[in-house]
C-alpha positions in Angstrom: 0.0 0.1 0.1 1.2 3.6 -0.6 2.8 5.5 2.3 1.0 8.2 3.9 4.1 9.0 5.8 5.9 9.7 2.8 6.4 13.3 3.4 8.9 12.3 6.2 10.4 9.1 4.5 11.6 10.9 1.4 13.6 13.0 3.6 15.0 10.2 5.8 16.2 8.5 3.0 18.8 11.4 1.9 22.5 11.0 3.0 22.4 7.6 4.9 25.8 6.5 4.4 27.7 3.4 5.5 29.4 5.0 8.4 29.4 2.1 10.7 32.4 0.2 9.0 34.7 2.9 10.5 34.5 0.9 13.8 36.5 -1.9 12.5 39.6 0.1 12.1 40.3 -0.4 15.9 39.5 -2.8 18.5 37.4 -1.8 21.4 39.3 -1.8 24.8 37.8 -3.5 27.7 34.8 -1.8 29.3 35.6 0.9 31.6 33.8 0.9 34.7 30.6 3.0 34.2 29.3 5.5 36.8 26.4 4.5 38.8 23.3 5.1 36.5 21.1 8.1 37.6 18.1 7.0 39.9 15.9 9.3 37.5 15.7 8.2 34.1 14.6 11.7 33.1 18.1 13.2 33.9 20.0 13.9 30.7 23.8 13.5 31.1 25.4 16.6 32.9 28.2 17.1 30.5 26.1 16.7 27.2 23.5 19.3 28.5 26.1 22.1 27.7 27.2 20.7 24.3 27.7 22.8 21.2 25.0 22.2 18.7 26.2 21.2 15.2 23.9 24.0 13.9 23.6 27.0 15.7 20.3 26.7 18.1 19.9 30.5 17.7 19.7 30.2 13.9 17.0 27.7 14.0 13.4 28.3 14.1 11.5 27.2 17.3 9.5 24.1 17.3 11.7 21.6 16.2 14.3 18.8 16.9 17.8 20.0 17.5 20.8 17.5 17.4 23.7 18.2 19.7 26.7 16.2 20.1 29.3 16.4 22.7 32.5 14.0 22.0 33.1 11.6 24.8 36.1 11.8 27.1 36.6 8.3 27.4 39.2 6.9 25.0 37.4 3.7 24.7 34.3 5.6 23.6 35.9 7.8 21.0 35.9 4.7 18.7 32.0 5.7 18.1 32.2 9.2 17.0 31.6 8.6 13.4 28.2 7.3 14.3 27.3 10.4 16.4 29.2 13.5 14.8 27.9 16.1 12.6 26.9 14.7 9.2 26.3 11.3 10.7 23.0 9.2 9.8 21.7 10.0 13.2 21.9 13.8 12.7 20.2 13.3 9.4 17.4 11.2 10.7 16.8 13.7 13.5 16.6 16.6 11.1 14.1 14.8 9.0 11.7 14.5 11.8 11.4 18.1 11.5 8.6 17.8 9.0 6.5 17.7 12.1 5.9 21.0 13.8 6.7 20.9 17.4 5.6 23.5 20.2 9.2 23.9 21.3 12.6 23.1 20.6 13.4 19.4 21.7 17.2 18.9 21.9 18.5 15.4 20.9 21.6 15.2 23.0 24.0 12.6 22.0 27.2 12.1 24.3 28.8 10.3 27.0 26.4 9.6 30.0 28.1 7.4 32.4 25.5 4.6 31.8 23.9 2.6 28.8 20.8 4.5 28.0 18.4 6.0 25.6 15.5 8.3 26.9 13.1 11.1 26.5 12.5 13.4 29.2 9.1 14.9 29.4 10.2 17.4 32.2 13.3 18.7 30.4 11.8 18.1 26.7 14.9 16.6 25.6 16.1 13.3 24.2 19.3 11.6 25.5 21.1 9.3 23.4 24.3 7.8 25.2 27.5 6.7 23.3 27.8 3.9 26.0 24.5 2.2 24.3 26.6 1.9 20.9 29.5 0.5 22.9 27.0 -2.1 24.4 25.1 -3.0 21.0 28.6 -3.4 19.2 30.2 -5.6 21.8 26.9 -7.8 22.1 27.0 -8.3 18.3 30.5 -9.2 18.3 29.9 -11.7 21.2 27.0 -13.0 19.2 29.3 -14.2 16.4 29.2 -11.2 14.0 32.3 -10.1 12.4 33.5 -6.3 12.8 31.9 -4.9 9.6 28.6 -6.8 10.3 28.6 -5.7 13.9 29.4 -2.0 13.1 26.5 -2.0 10.6 24.3 -3.5 13.1 25.2 -1.1 15.8 24.3 2.0 13.5 21.1 0.3 12.4 20.2 -0.4 16.1 20.9 3.1 16.9 18.7 4.4 14.3 15.6 2.4 15.4 16.5 3.6 19.0 16.5 7.1 18.0 13.2 7.0 16.2 11.7 5.2 19.1 12.6 8.0 21.4 11.7 10.7 19.0 8.2 9.0 18.8 7.9 9.3 22.6 8.8 13.0 22.1 5.9 13.4 19.4 3.4 11.8 21.8 4.2 14.0 24.7 5.0 17.5 22.8 2.0 17.1 20.6 -0.2 15.6 23.2 -1.3 12.7 21.2 -3.8 10.1 22.2 -2.3 6.6 22.1 -4.5 3.6 23.0 -2.4 0.6 24.4 1.0 1.0 25.7 3.2 3.9 24.5 6.4 2.1 24.2 4.7 -0.4 22.0 3.2 2.4 20.1 6.6 4.5 19.4 8.1 0.9 18.5 5.3 0.8 15.7 6.1 4.3 14.5 9.8 3.7 14.3 9.2 0.5 12.4 6.7 2.0 10.2 9.2 5.0 9.1 11.9 2.3 8.4 9.8 -0.2 6.6 8.3 2.4 4.4 11.8 3.8 3.6 12.9 0.2 2.6 14.9 0.0 5.7 13.0 -2.9 7.4 16.2 -4.4 8.5 17.3 -1.5 10.9 14.1 -2.0 12.7 14.9 -5.8 13.0 18.5 -5.1 14.1 17.0 -2.6 16.8 14.9 -5.1 18.5 17.5 -7.7 18.3 19.9 -5.6 20.0 17.5 -5.2 22.7 17.3 -8.7 23.0 21.0 -9.0 23.6 20.9 -6.0 26.0 18.3 -7.6 28.4 19.6 -11.3 28.0 19.9 -13.0 31.4 18.1 -10.1 33.1 15.1 -11.0 35.3 11.9 -10.5 33.6 10.2 -7.3 34.8 6.5 -8.3 34.3 5.1 -4.9 35.5 7.6 -2.8 33.1 6.0 -0.6 30.6 8.0 -2.1 28.1 7.0 -5.4 26.5 9.7 -8.3 26.6 12.4 -7.7 24.1 11.4 -11.0 22.2 7.9 -9.7 22.1 9.1 -6.3 20.4 11.0 -8.2 17.7 7.9 -10.4 17.1 5.7 -7.2 16.6 8.4 -5.6 14.3 8.7 -8.9 12.2 4.9 -9.1 12.0 4.7 -5.4 10.8 7.7 -6.2 8.1 5.8 -9.2 7.0 2.4 -7.5 6.8 3.8 -4.5 4.8 4.5 -6.9 1.8 3.7 -10.5 2.4 5.0 -11.7 -0.9 8.4 -10.0 -0.6 8.9 -11.0 3.1 7.6 -14.4 3.1 11.1 -15.8 3.6 10.9 -14.5 7.1 8.6 -17.5 7.7 11.3 -19.9 7.0 13.9 -18.0 9.0 11.4 -17.8 12.2 8.9 -20.5 12.2 7.4 -19.1 15.4 5.8 -16.4 13.3 3.6 -18.6 11.3 0.8 -18.6 13.4 0.5 -14.8 13.4 1.3 -14.4 9.8 -2.2 -14.2 8.4 -3.1 -11.3 10.8 0.2 -9.5 10.1 -1.1 -7.5 6.9 -4.2 -6.2 8.8 -2.1 -5.1 11.8 0.3 -3.3 9.5 -2.7 -1.4 8.0 -4.3 -0.5 11.1 -0.8 0.9 12.7 -0.1 2.8 9.3 -3.7 4.3 9.3 -3.6 5.1 13.2 -0.1 6.8 13.1 -1.2 8.6 9.8 -4.2 10.0 11.5 -2.3 11.2 14.6 0.6 13.0 12.8 -1.0 14.4 9.6 -2.4 17.5 11.4 1.2 18.4 12.5 2.9 18.3 9.2 4.5 21.6 8.6 2.4 23.5 6.0 
């Protein structure tokens, strides 16, 4: 079916280069001890809060996402600079989301946090994307048997999905959108829709695969607002399949557990596409 989110998708596709392969030029050193995570998830990293924007914030009109990057002080984390610096895919995607008019500026702050995290703070109207998350994704992909080039690519793909997820939270809160069901699942859907319709479904799959590796061995949090990582992957796979069953039928051979749900996936995809289109269309910039 035709994409009703195309106003965004056409822009997202611009300038998405193969940046991740730069990671293979150096080996990642052993994990440095990370500082104790802030108890309040809303807290943005102290250091990055004062970062200089890649584009002058003063020169930008109000009501948009503003990407800011502060290079990490840790030598081990400097390896990931190509993924976050000015001109990166992440900055391009953040800028593309400005097809939606926000009531205020929302900083997208990338930098060293002292913890593995990505979050949106409603009280601060800001998104935090920690370089430590890239480190965790990359090392987990390597530990899972991927070679350096593959782990590098999957890391960038997973970060892209994560960024779109957090920007989805920002859209819901800043635009005061009504969302039925869990917000975490809803913004997963938005991130997946954007990537699927931009012919980058594998980025959404990489994002949820990275979450599975990140939460492996942890005690299940039955009352957490997030679905289990495996469920999030299942939802994304169903959306990918539902978007074009003929094209993606091979998923059923790779993941047989998806077969019982497969007949419902086209309808699920259409419902989610329709819902997000109706929510966001009134907020497109004129």
